C-alpha positions in Angstrom: 71.3 110.4 192.5 69.6 112.3 195.2 71.4 115.2 197.0 70.3 117.6 199.6 70.3 121.3 199.4 72.5 123.0 202.0 72.8 126.5 203.5 75.9 128.2 202.3 76.2 131.6 203.8 72.9 133.5 202.8 72.5 131.2 199.8 71.5 127.5 199.2 73.6 125.1 197.3 74.3 121.6 196.4 77.7 119.8 196.9 78.4 117.7 193.7 80.3 114.5 194.3 83.7 114.1 192.6 82.6 111.3 190.3 79.7 113.5 189.0 82.1 116.4 188.3 84.6 114.0 186.6 81.9 112.5 184.4 80.9 116.1 183.4 84.6 117.0 182.9 84.3 119.8 185.5 86.5 120.7 188.5 86.4 123.2 191.3 87.0 126.7 190.0 85.5 126.0 186.5 82.9 128.4 185.3 79.4 127.1 184.7 76.1 128.5 183.3 73.0 127.7 185.4 69.7 127.5 183.5 66.2 126.9 184.9 63.9 124.9 182.6 60.6 124.2 184.1 61.2 122.7 187.5 64.8 121.5 186.5 68.1 123.3 187.1 70.7 122.6 184.4 74.3 123.2 185.0 76.7 123.3 181.9 80.3 124.4 181.4 80.3 128.1 180.6 81.5 128.9 177.1 84.4 131.2 176.9 82.5 133.5 174.5 79.8 133.9 177.0 82.2 134.6 179.9 84.1 137.1 177.7 80.8 138.9 176.8 79.7 139.1 180.4 83.1 140.5 181.4 82.7 143.3 178.8 79.1 144.0 180.1 80.3 144.4 183.7 82.9 147.0 182.9 
């Protein structure tokens, strides 16, 4: 599937179709981890351990 990058405020983003989110078991409001590998961007569900650790670091 090919999607277009869009301007979102001062950032650039992509709108993920509902069926893609459903297949990945994700929904609006879920936390994700974004990783760049070579010239690919990988989006995965954020682990709760990672989110908890980041919350501690930001205090």
